[in-house]
N, C-alpha and C positions, 0 to 999 in steps of 0.2 A: 373261617369260611367253611360251610358245610360241604361234604363231598358231592351232594346233589347239585349244588351251585357250580362246582368245578366241572362235573359231567356235562351239565347244560352248556356252560361256556365253551368247553372243549368241543362238544358236538357241533355247536354253531360255528366255531372257528374252522373245524375240519370239513364239515359238510354243508355249511351255510351258503356257499357260493356255487354258481353253476359249473365252474371248471375246477375239478378236484386235482390235488397234487398227485403226481405219479406214485408216491410212497403210500398213499391210502386208496387210490382209485381201484386197485385190485380187490381190496376188501369189499368195496361197494359192489363191484361186479359179481363177486362170489355170492353176496347176499341176493342180488338180482337173480342169479341162477337158482338159488335155493327157493326163492319165491315161485319161480316158473316151474320147478321140478318136484317140489314136495307134494304129497307125502311119500312118493315112491323112492325118492332120493333124499339123503340127509347130508347136510353140510358137515364136513369133518375137518375143514381147514383150520389151522391153528398154528401155534408156535412152530412146531416141527412136523406138522401133518404131511404124510407122504403124498396125499392127493387132496382135492378140494371137496368132492362129493362122492358118496358111496351109495350104491344101490341098497335099499333097506332089506329087501328079501332076495338078495342075489349077490354074486361075486364081483360085479362090475364097479369100476372106479372111474371118476372123471377128473381131469385136470383142466383148469380154466386159465386162459391166457388173454390179455387184453391190451389194447392200444387205442390212442385217440389222435385224430388229425389236429385238433386244437388243444394245446397244453396250457396249464395255468401260467407258465413262465414264457409262453410264446407271444411275441409281439406281432402286431398286424402287418408290419413291413417284411418280416422274414417268411420264407416259404415254409409250409408245414413239414414236419419231419417225415421221413420215409418209414412206415411201420415195419417192424421186424419182431417176430415172436420167437422166443427161445423154445426149442424142442429137444435140447440136449439130453442125452442119457445121464442119469444120476449114478453115483457110485454105490448108493445104498439108500436106506430109509429107516426111520424110527418106527417101531411098533411099541407104543408107550415109551418107556424109558430105554428099551432095548434097540441097539443099532443092528440092522441086518444088512450085511454087505451083499448087495445084489445089483448088478448093473442093469438098469431098466429106466423106462420113463415113468414108472409108478402109476400108470393109468391105462385103461382100455379105450377110453374115448377122450378126445380133446375138444373143448369148446373154445373157439377163438372169437372174442368179442371185439368188434371194431366200431368206433364212434367216428363217423366220417364228417360230421358237421363242422364247418370252419368259420361260419359267420357269427354275428352277435347273438343268434338264437341258440348256440351250442350250450347244452346243459347235460353234463355227464350223469346227472341224477335221474334223467328221464329215460326209462327203459325203451320208450318208443323211438328214440334217436339212435339206438344201437343196431348193428347187424351182427348176426351170430353165424358162425360156420362150425358145423359138427363133423368131426373127422375121426374115424377109428384110428387108434395108434398104429396099427399095422399098415395103414395107408400113407403114413408120414414118410418122407424121404430120410435116408440115413445121413443126416447132417445136423448141425448144432442150432441152426436158426431157419426161419421160414419167412419169406417176404409176403406181403399182402397179395401181390400178383400171383405168386405160386400157390398160395392158399386158395385164391379164387378159381384156380384150375382144379383144385381137389374137391371143392364143395360149393354148393349154391348157398347164398346168404338167406337166413330166415329172420323174421321179426321175433320179438320177445314173446308174443302170444302164440307163436308157432314152434317155439323151442322144444316143448315137451314132445310133440309129434316127431320132430327131427331127431331127437335123442332116442326115442322109442324105435324109430326106423333104423338108425345106425346100430343100436344095441342088438337088434335082430340079426345083423350081419356079422356079429362077433361069435366065433366058435365057443361052445361051452368049455369050461375049464378041463373037463375030462377028455375033450377031443383036441386040446391045444398041444399036447406033447409031441 
């Protein structure tokens, strides 16, 4: 079998259904962010990337977190899971192959993507079904996780088509690196 056939089959298996598995949905959401924010922001997520997007002509970094009300494994009879987003500090990060021990969240901005649709129209692949909350890292509470209810008190949701504006506005509120000390 030729590799292209395997890529086509795998792509269909992983992304061919409207409800994406937890293990790959984050990859899809990161790509949605890149589509909304390019060319000012570049996708840099990868195996061990410290953040998900980086400002092309600036120092700012974005971390993307996501959750969905309807899961691929979720039956119709059970209640939807309560969304929680990890915001824990990391012990360090990789810069290429080099480990840098540095306790931080590795980003200046966080984008929390929430897919609230629970009926049969739910399609994680549709950017129009998602809500996005843009929060500067300095506004996050000093805890390991964040509930959707707490997140909704920190930021107003924006649609995919308004994400660039929300990121630009939040980025303006972050002090320049020289004034952060």
